[in-house]
Structures are given as C-alpha cells and as structure tokens.
VOGU-3710 file (C-alpha; in Angstrom, 3 decimals, decimal comma):
1> xxxxxxxxxx> -3,115/-8,730/-2,766  -0,516/-6,130/-1,911  2,413/-7,481/0,091  5,305/-5,119/-0,705  5,417/-1,541/-1,947  7,703/1,450/-2,440  7,711/5,051/-1,263  10,409/6,930/-3,128  9,015/10,403/-3,834  10,626/13,306/-1,995
11> xxxxxxxxxx> 8,907/14,263/1,293  7,996/17,687/-0,108  6,278/16,115/-3,126  4,262/13,776/-0,920  3,268/16,598/1,424  2,023/18,641/-1,530  0,175/15,675/-3,046  -1,658/14,692/0,154  -1,869/18,119/1,819  -1,075/17,050/5,372
21> xxxxxxxxxx> 0,054/19,528/8,000  3,227/17,824/9,221  6,634/18,169/7,543  8,251/14,745/7,980  11,629/13,989/6,474  12,387/10,404/5,510  14,554/8,466/3,033  13,216/6,617/-0,021  12,065/3,065/0,645  12,215/0,395/-2,046
31> xxxxxxxxxx> 10,917/-2,694/-0,256  8,366/-1,863/2,442  7,074/-5,063/4,046  4,325/-6,129/6,474  4,836/-5,415/10,215  7,040/-2,418/9,372  6,031/1,199/10,104  4,397/2,785/7,048  3,361/6,327/6,193  -0,385/6,900/6,559
41> xxxxxxxxxx> -2,524/9,963/5,799  -5,518/10,505/8,089  -8,065/13,289/8,395  -9,939/15,198/11,045  -12,262/18,180/10,491  -10,231/20,896/8,812  -6,898/19,098/8,504  -5,066/16,058/7,183  -2,237/14,431/9,095  0,792/12,260/8,461
51> xxxxxxxxxx> 1,560/9,475/10,907  3,292/6,130/11,107  1,336/2,929/11,611  2,196/-0,753/11,767  1,320/-2,493/8,516  -0,694/-5,337/9,961  -4,235/-4,637/11,123  -5,246/-5,557/14,684  -8,956/-5,159/15,553  -9,742/-3,438/18,840
61> xxxxxxxxxx> -11,353/-6,593/20,253  -8,200/-8,727/19,948  -6,868/-9,578/23,415  -3,409/-10,813/22,424  -1,945/-9,738/19,035  0,460/-12,682/19,162  -2,473/-15,044/18,709  -4,044/-13,054/15,838  -3,088/-13,784/12,226  -1,205/-11,097/10,311
71> xxxxxxxxxx> -3,778/-9,110/8,316  -2,225/-6,746/5,758  -5,121/-6,473/3,272  -8,884/-5,971/3,481  -11,090/-7,237/0,639  -13,336/-4,523/-0,786  -16,157/-6,999/-1,370  -16,469/-7,889/2,322  -14,941/-4,933/4,174  -18,371/-3,753/5,382
81> xxxxxxxxxx> -19,286/-7,217/6,659  -16,154/-8,584/8,299  -16,119/-7,959/12,080  -12,452/-6,957/11,869  -13,103/-4,069/9,458  -16,727/-2,937/9,621  -16,115/-0,201/12,197  -12,849/0,954/10,618  -14,327/1,294/7,127  -17,012/3,600/8,528
91> xxxxxxxxxx> -14,894/5,765/10,824  -11,190/5,250/10,209  -10,521/5,308/6,495  -7,047/6,493/5,526  -4,558/6,594/2,649  -1,205/4,862/2,303  1,095/6,861/-0,020  3,056/4,695/-2,463  5,010/5,084/-5,685  4,524/1,489/-6,747
101> xxxxxxxxxx> 4,131/-2,036/-5,473  5,348/-5,554/-6,201  3,375/-8,581/-7,285  4,473/-12,148/-7,916  3,299/-14,212/-10,874  3,418/-18,004/-10,633  4,722/-19,651/-13,783  6,204/-23,108/-14,215  6,775/-23,718/-10,528  8,507/-20,399/-9,879
111> xxxxxxxxxx> 7,346/-16,950/-8,853  8,492/-13,960/-10,876  8,243/-10,557/-9,136  6,992/-7,538/-11,066  7,159/-3,873/-10,133  3,869/-2,073/-10,822  3,514/1,714/-10,838  1,407/4,544/-12,318  2,266/5,378/-15,920  1,890/9,063/-15,079
121> xxxxxxxxxx> 4,622/8,821/-12,451  2,759/10,569/-9,633  2,513/8,957/-6,172  -0,587/6,905/-5,434  -2,973/7,051/-2,498  -3,843/3,453/-1,625  -7,177/2,965/0,107  -6,681/1,711/3,655  -8,407/1,273/6,998  -6,877/1,861/10,421
131> xxxxxxxxxx> -7,387/0,731/13,996  -5,712/1,610/17,282  -5,243/-1,472/19,431  -5,137/-0,810/23,165  -3,415/-3,387/25,359  -4,281/-4,483/28,902  -1,734/-2,064/30,356  -2,931/0,893/28,307  -0,323/0,552/25,585  -1,495/1,686/22,131
141> xxxxxxxxxx> -0,556/0,476/18,669  -1,808/2,152/15,479  -2,310/-0,435/12,729  -3,398/-0,351/9,092  -4,536/-2,638/6,258  -4,570/-1,845/2,532  -7,863/-2,427/0,701  -7,741/-4,671/-2,377  -10,230/-5,574/-5,084  -10,509/-7,890/-8,078
151> xxxxxxxxxx> -8,084/-7,034/-10,871  -9,180/-5,987/-14,337  -8,311/-8,372/-17,142  -5,027/-6,673/-18,074  -3,754/-6,905/-14,481  -5,241/-10,329/-13,764  -2,356/-11,823/-15,771  -0,149/-10,874/-12,845  -2,474/-11,489/-9,910  -6,199/-11,799/-9,233
161> xxxxxxxxxx> -6,153/-8,927/-6,723  -4,951/-5,308/-6,887  -4,765/-2,535/-4,282  -7,474/0,102/-4,609  -6,010/3,434/-5,765  -7,991/6,508/-4,728  -7,831/9,377/-7,228  -6,667/12,731/-5,778  -10,068/14,266/-6,522  -11,629/11,639/-4,229
171> xxxxxxxxxx> -9,215/11,930/-1,270  -11,647/14,103/0,700  -14,518/11,693/0,153  -12,467/8,671/1,187  -11,055/10,329/4,298  -14,419/11,668/5,488  -15,594/9,442/8,329  -19,315/10,240/8,231  -21,959/7,536/7,750  -23,339/9,097/4,573
181> xxxxxxxxxx> -19,825/9,456/3,205  -19,258/5,739/3,793  -21,707/4,870/1,030  -19,890/7,211/-1,324  -16,511/5,874/-0,223  -17,504/2,256/-0,863  -18,334/3,236/-4,442  -14,666/4,235/-4,865  -13,442/0,686/-4,234  -12,749/-0,068/-7,884
191> xxxxxxxxxx> -9,665/-1,464/-9,635  -7,283/1,053/-11,236  -8,462/2,343/-14,608  -7,348/0,349/-17,639  -3,999/1,559/-18,915  -3,200/3,595/-15,790  -0,520/1,205/-14,521  2,713/-0,077/-16,044  4,830/-2,999/-14,904  8,121/-4,727/-15,505
201> xxxxxxxxxx> 9,834/-7,898/-14,266  12,410/-7,351/-11,538  14,949/-9,455/-9,684  13,960/-11,990/-7,036  16,249/-9,968/-4,798  13,069/-8,195/-3,683  11,962/-11,440/-2,018  14,384/-10,766/0,828  13,021/-8,092/3,162  16,513/-6,933/4,148
211> xxxxxxxxxx> 17,137/-5,775/0,564  16,039/-2,151/0,265  17,808/-0,263/-2,527  17,102/1,371/-5,875  18,425/-1,595/-7,820  15,302/-3,567/-6,898  13,395/-1,475/-9,466  15,744/-2,426/-12,302  14,104/-4,288/-15,151  15,337/-7,796/-15,941
221> xxxxxxxxxx> 14,897/-9,778/-19,149  12,737/-12,892/-19,146  13,442/-15,952/-21,274  9,708/-16,235/-21,915  7,615/-13,181/-21,224  4,143/-14,046/-19,987  2,919/-10,452/-19,873  3,928/-7,392/-21,840  6,145/-5,279/-19,558  6,977/-1,640/-20,073
231> xxxxxxxxxx> 10,123/-0,407/-21,791  13,348/-0,864/-19,875  14,139/1,578/-17,108  17,504/1,136/-15,470  18,067/3,155/-12,290  21,449/2,889/-10,658  22,035/0,436/-7,818  22,846/1,756/-4,354  23,739/0,243/-1,031  20,924/-1,315/0,982
241> xxxxxxxx> 19,340/1,001/3,516  20,166/-0,322/6,964  17,086/1,401/8,423  14,832/-1,419/7,255  12,830/-1,499/10,483  11,809/2,153/10,345  10,510/4,585/7,778  12,959/7,189/9,124
//
C-alpha cells in the first residue's frame, strides 16, 4: 500500500514535469498523510490542471462520509470491478506528484520504516483516481485514491504492494478519460521497473503525522539489515512545518 509520501521538488520543477497551467507555490512536504490535502494533476481537452484534493476517496453514492471507511488506495487488480472505483477509473484518472514514499517492514515484532524513491531523482507521477462527493446541502469535496499493485520480488521484501508509477511518456494516456483509452490505461498498471527505485531505513519519527521535516529522510543504521538499502544520504534536519494540515 501507500500510506505516506513526500513532495519536496520545487514548484517550478513540478510544473515543468507535469505541464499543468497553474503556477502554485507551496513548501516542501516530508510526511504527507491520509485525509490531508494533496497535489493532484488532472486533465481536460487541451490542458492539464493542478488542484488540491483530500487524500481519502469518497464515492459519489456515499450519503454520509463519516460512516464510510477511509479509502486511500485502489487495487489495480480490482479497480474496474469495485463499485467505488469503476466509474472513476474510466472517467477521472489523475496523477499524484511525489518525490518518494514510506513503507513499513514488519520484523521481529516491530515495524521499520523505509523511504523509497526513484534512483534517477526525478519526481514521480503516481496513478490515482478521483471523485467529487456532493453533500445533501450542495457542498462538494474532491477526493483521491492512489492505485497500487503487487510488488516485484525486489520490493516485496519491504511490502507486498507498491504504488503504480506512470512514466512521463504515458501521462497523456493515463489522463485521457475516453473509454478506448481506459483499456490502454489499465495496461499501465504495472509495478515500477526493476532497479528503478532505491530505499533506505529511516527513523520511526515518521510514524507521527505531526513530524514534517527534512530530517525524516535521514538514513539510520540497522543492527540487522533485512534488505539492502542504498548508500547513506544525510540531509540536514530542520524545524517541523507547522502547516501540517495544508499543502500551502
């Protein structure tokens, strides 16, 4: 699954990578969590757009979101079949920009967090589906879920599931909402290519949502390494960002 991720690239770099029309300005985020606003790239004929959505998918048919379980991921194997997602996967596919994500590995009764990111260093476009929930009084809430798939063997040591990463050359195909394009888009729901991702163990400080600072990415040493992490990278620590509830 994907339960926490980062978005640390400069706004100008992200705008160039995803080619959306807006020019948002926002600080780096090191511990983005479910229910928070997240950056989402959508498309309409002739243009891509940046917008904020709640990370936690709410189908249009839900009457009261308070009674609906928090849904942050959609399984690629069943996304066309599940009532919650089958309309969204056909008409409301989108991308969630990210520079990396966290995963927890269970070992000896404890859970060790790892930071996972592209070896090439460029931001990723995570496959996602969106839905706008409309309340009884006309209120609207844009929501999103990240699509996951079964991990390849090298990543399965960390977790059985991984987020689907859409290659830049396939952004247009994924964002196209046509019925024919849906068949092509479903074919893109594959795990990241072998060797494309690197990872390292990080502090359990990331477990606490309120912690949102560069030090969360700092590699720690394990007494017994259960996977082969990347070489040490040691960014400087900075004060936690108090704007945890908002991307801006």
